[in-house]
N, C-alpha and C positions, 0 to 999 in steps of 0.2 A: 503494501499500500504505499501512498506518497504520503509522505511524513514533513511537515514545516520543521525548520531548524532557526526560530528566533529568539534563542535564548535557551536558559535553563528549561529543564521538563519538570513538570510540578505534577502531582498527584492528586487529585482530590476524590474523595470517597464521598458516594451520594447519601442522601437522606438522615444525615444526622447520627450514623452509628460509627462512632471511631475505634479503628484498632492503631495500637501505638507502635511505631518502629524505634528502637532506640539504637545508639551506638553507631558506630563509622559506617557500619554495612558492608566491609570488606571480609572477605571470607580466609582471613590468613592465608598461608604459603599456598592454598591449592587456586588461587587466581579466580576463585568464585566471587562472584558479588551478592551478598544477603540485602536482600530489600526487607525492612521491617514495615508490618503495617500495624496498625493500630485500628480495631473496629468494633463497633458496637452490637450487641446481642439483640435480636427483634425475637427470639423465640421466647417461649413462656413455660419452658422445662427443659430438663437436659436431653430429652429425647429431640427437640427440634432446635438445640442451641445453633446459634449462627458459626460456631465454632466448627459445626460439621460440615455445614455450607462453604467455607473458607477452605476448610482441609482437603476436601474433594475438589474444589477449582484449582487449589496449589498443585495437588499430586498430579491432575490433568497436565497442566502449563507446566512443570518441571520436567515432566515426561518428554518434551520436546525441545525445553531449553536447558540444556546440560550445565549451562555456566553461570544459572542464575538460580538462588534460593529465595524462598519468600515465608518470612517467620512472621506469623500471623497472632497477636496477643486480641483476644476478645472481651470485653468489659460490658457491664449492663449501662443503660442509659444513664443511670445515677451518678456514675464515675466516669465515664468515658472522657468527656470533655475536660475533666479535671486532670483526668491521668495525662492526657495530651499536654494540656497547659503547662504542668509539672515538669515534663519533658523538655518540652521546649525552653522553659525557664532556665532549667538546670544544664541548658547548651548539649541537650541529646535528642534533638529532635527525630522522630521516625521521619521514615522518607515518605509514608502515607498514614494520612488518618481520616476515618469515617467519623465525622463530629456534626454537632448542629449548628455551627456557626464558623465562619473563616474570615470575615472582614477584616478582623484587628489583625490577623495575621499577613495578611494581604496589603494592608496598609503599613506593616512594618518592612516589606519588603521578603517576607519571609517564604512565600510560594511560587511556584513555578505557575504561570498561565496555562490555560488549556491548549492554545495556540504552539506553547514549547513542546507540550507533551503527545498530544495524539493525533492520530493521523487525520486527514482531512474529512474524510466519509465518517470515522466515529464521531468526529467534534461537531459536525453538522447534523448528526443524528438525533441530538437531544431535543425532547420538545421544547418548543420558542421561549414558554413563561419560564421554564426551569432555566434554559442557559441563561435568558435576561435576568434572572433574580442572581444568577451565579457571578455577576459582575460589579466590580469595584473600578468606579472611574471609567467605564464603557469597556474594561478588559476583565474576560472571564477567567476566574480563579476557583471559583467554587464548582465543582461538576456534580450534579446530581446524582443520588445513587438510590435512592426509591422515593415514591410520593405516594400522596394520598390525598384525597379530598373530603368533602364531608357533604352527607347526605341526612335527610329526616328519616330516621327510624320509627315505625310504629307496630304496635303490640295487635295483628289482627284479630285474635280472638276477643280483647278488650273491646276494640273499636266495633267488632261484629254486634258484640252482646249489649253495645251503646247505641247499634243504629247509625255509627259514625261514618264518615268519608274522610281521607286525608286532606289536611287543610292545605290551601293554597297561598293565603295570606297570613298574616298575623293574626286578625280578627276572629277567621275561622280557627286558628289554632287556639287562642284563648278560649273560644266557644268548646270547642272539642274537650280542652283539658276540663274547663267547668262541669261536662258532663259525666268525665271520667272520675272526678272527685265523686261528683253525687253518687257513683255506684261504689264507691269506696276504693277507688283504687289509689295505692299507697304514694305514688309519684306519677300524678297526671303528665307531667313534665318534667322532666329531671334537667336539673340546671345547675353542673359542675361547675362553680367558679372558685374552687378550692386552690390552692397552691400548686397543685399537680400541672394541671395544665389549663389554668384559666385564660391564658393570652390567647388560647386558639379559641374556646366558647365565646368570649367577649368579640374576637375578630369577626367570626360568623355572624354575629347580632349587628354588630356596626355595618358590615357589607349590606345585610338585609335592608336597614334603614339609610342607604345611600352614602353613607361615610366610610370610615377605613382609621388605619394606625397614621396613615400619611397622603401627602397630594401626589400629584404624576411627577415631581420633581423628587421625590423622599423625603421630603419636610414634613416632619411631626405635625399631627393635628388632631392630638387626640380630644382636645376640647371643642372641637367643631360643634356649632349647631345641631349637626345631623346625628351625632355620636351622642352628644347629652338629653335628645331626643329620643334616641333609640335605647337607652338605659332607663328612662324616666319610665318609657313604654313598659319593659321590663318590670321595674319595679311595681309598677302600679296594678299593672292587667294580669301579673302570674303571681310574684312574688308577694304582695300584701295580701293577693285574696287566696293565698294558701293553697296555690297550684303547683308549688314545687316540690312538694313534699315535707316530710318531717324533720331533716336535715336542712339546715339553712344553706343557700347556695356556697356562701363564703367557708363552708366546711366540706363541702360535698367535693370529692374529687372524682376525675374521669373513670379510673379504674372501678371506683365503688358504683358509679352510677350505669356502667356497663354490666356491672355482675348482678346489679338490681334488677335490669332490662331482661336478662339472661334468667333470672328466677321468676320473670312474669310481674314483677312488682312495678312496672315502668309503663304507662300509657305510650308516650313519645319521647326521642330524645336526637341530638344530635349526634350521628356517629360516623365513624371511619370503617374501611374496609375490614378490619380485624375483628368487628363486631359481628359479621356474619356468621364465622365459624365459632365464636362463643355462645351465639343465641341457639345456633343450630344443634349445638353438643348436649343442650338442656332441653330439648324439643320445642321452643319457644316458635310459634307461627308469627314471622313478622313481615312485614312489608318496608319499600323505602320509595321515596319520593322527593323531588327537587326540594332543596331548602325553600321555604314560604321566605317571602321579604314584606314589607310594610304593606304595599298595594299589590301583591302579586308574586310571583316567583323571581327571586333575588334575581337581580342582574348579574350577579359574579357571586362564586361560592370560595371559602378560603381554600388554597391549596398549600400542602407543606411537603417540603422535601428536606432530606438531609444530606450531607455534603462531602465528598471524598476530596479532599486535599493532597497535595504533594509538595514537601518542605525540601528546598534547594541546600538544607546543610549538608547534607552527606554526598551532593553530584547525583552522579547515576542518572541523569534525565533519560538517557536513551531508553533504560532499562525499565525503569517506570513508565514510562511513556509505552514500550512494546508489551509491559504487564496490563496497561491501564487496557489497551487496545482489548486484550483478552476478555477483561473482565466486563468491557462494555458490548461484546460481542452479543447479537440479539438471542442465541441460545443462552448464555450465561443470565444475561437480563429476565429472560421470561423463567427461568430456571429459579433464580431469586423471589420474583415477584409472586410464582405460584407458591413457593413455599408458606411465604409469610402472609398471604392476602394482600399484596400492596400493588400499587400501579407501577408499571415499566415506566422509565426516563426517556426511553428514546422512541422515536417515530416507528422503526420497523417493528419494535416488539409489541407496541400498543397496536398497530395495526393487524398483528398476527394475534393478539388478545381479543381484540376486538369480533376478529370472524370465527375465533374458536369457541365450539359448543359448552367446553369443559370450563369456560370463564364468563359464562354469561350471568353470573351473580355481579361481577364486577365492571358490567357493561355501565349501570348508571352512573359509577364514578368514573369511569374512563370518558365518558361524554360531558363531564364537569371539567375536567382536567385542562384543555387546551383553552378554556376563557377564565381560568381561575387566578385568583389574586393571591400570592404568597406573600410572607412575612417579609419586612424591609431588611432582610438579611446582608444587603449591600451596605447596609449603615452601621458602621463601626460600633456605634453606641447600642445597637440593638440586643444584645445579650445583657446589657445592664437594664435597658427599658424594658424589656420581656418579664425580667425576675420583678422589677419593680409593680409591673401590671399584675404579676401573680399574685403577689402579696397585697397588693391594694385594692384591687379591683372588685372583689365582693363585697366590700364596704357600699358602694355604689348604690346597690340595689338591696341593703338590709334594710330593717323598720327604721324609719326616719334618716335613711340614708340620703347621701346628696350626689347625684351624678353630677352635677357640675361642678361641686367643689371638688371631690376626689378625680375627675378627669382634670381639672386646673392643675391640681398638685402634680398629676403625672404628666402632664404637658409642661410645666414649669423643669421637673428632673428630667425630662427626656432633651429638653433644649440644651440643659447644662450640661447632659452628657455628650449630646452629638458634638458641642463646641470643645469638648475637652477639657473644661473646667472642674 
């Protein structure tokens, strides 16, 4: 394949799963190059740990590349970003890391760009919104590794018993939640704004209200009129009316909301593809529809990607690039996506999945991805801003909460973080 050589090669791992590679990467007297990769674990048990995926992929790659060894370390999502940062801070950056944010490393000049690393066909195969989200100053450093979008999940059994149809807008959603509450449903609408993933749930509602975290050029707009209005609607029409269940949204985490849905205790919630298998295992009959917006289907849904990154410290641009070309082959992208019920990050794999009967459950998510809006991960401040949202946003919709006040505080902190002060 034709490969560009416009600088050092960087490896970016997709969808926020990080495997850390430490050390110089040289294989002693043998002359072999050892590339060290830090990756995140997408599995929910030892039987489907991401370590198994990487072990099989690496075995197949090394069989055809005798001079290159790949050393993969897999960590949970709770520690992979911190493990990578510790390695970089200690001057022992991995060759590649699959993590949740990349912009601060790119801004510090520590990463290869995708143009330095990947062959032209592989680089061009990334889905456009994901490739755009991987850029800092119009140069792509973040390689999407896995992706997901959100749709509305609803419990078919509960809906049928209440004579309901899936909502198309917020007013219908609130009415359905009222009917479910009247029938004793524990969580008519589960609203997880706890610290685990509040930034995701919040963004979906902001987009549905015509707002979002930033404007078109990446400037934070957290306290926009549209955002304040969206959270005020949530507080007044769902939370204050007792339609979000017995646990306050600020204390409800996404994993607990998903578990409650799988147990049949939730009428509706925003979910990503992994909930399909989780609910099916428990025998819950569910349906999915596009996310409702204030006045109809939301114009855009939230997309999420994890990022593969390639660090310059150890060199090995050519070896990293060749390995990543292999990682992003259609076969391997499909295998990873199918193993973990995630969406492919490339056009070729997406087209194959959309046409395949075995992947029909993921079609609603696939259809949303090309027009999705992603986190502003190209902002070097995003990791800080995201953490702040996780800790504070639940207060905005609590009893006597002030959406304008909380969003104003978050906006002030975000502006400071972005300015580097």
